[in-house]
C-alpha positions, 0 to 999 in steps of 0.5 A: 460199112459195105452194103452187099445186094444180089440179084437176077434171074437166077434167084428164086421168088419162092419165099422158103429159098430167098430167106433161107439165102439171106439167113445162111449169108450172114454177109448179104444184106439185099436180095432183089427179086424184081427188075434189077433197074429198078431194085437197084437204083431203090437201093441206091436211092436209099443209101444216098438219101440216108447215108452209109448208115447201115441201120438207116439202109435196112430200117425198112423194106425196098421195093423188089428186094428182101432184106433183113430188117436191121441186120437182125434175124427178122426178113422183110420183103418190100412191095413187088414192082409193079411199075416197070412200064417196059425196057423202052424206058431204061437207057441202054447202057451201050449207047451211052458209052458206059460199057466202052471199057469193056468192049475195047477189052474184047469182053462179048456184048449181050443184047436183051430185046425183050424181058418175060416169058409166057410160059409158066414151066415149073422148071425154069426161073422165070416161071413165075407169074410176076415174069409171065408179061413180055415187055419188047424194048424199042426196035430203032434201040436195038438197030442203034446198038447193034450199029455201035456194037460194030463199030465199037466191039472188038468181037466181031463174030459174036453177040449174044441175046440173053432173052428169056425165051428164045425160040430156034427155028 
């Protein structure tokens, strides 16, 4: 009864690639191609609305995702998610306390201050024009997160910046 979903920037948005990924991995149900905050929420909403009925969960495409229609060989792509207003709409998992357990365990904190890249490099997974628009997080929230991490993280000398495009000087 488990629904298996994967996604992230390392999953290709090229149709031949994600179709091959699904066809070669029969235990995989859903591939999230767009912004994970929205697609994952849509997957959870679908499950909550129809219950743990695989046929109903996979009966229709999910926005921003690719799946096998009702577990068949027929692979469907939901519509692109075009309503991501920006990262400022996404609550901070640090400030909400969702990651406290990991900070207490000594896991390295990661911060994303922006998302997207204005360049269309062919060698990069962010070279797709879908991710070409920059989304900038609220600066005050970033400062709040840094203060929170300074107080709650066991790691004192490292914060991983996971922005899509970091220029080093």
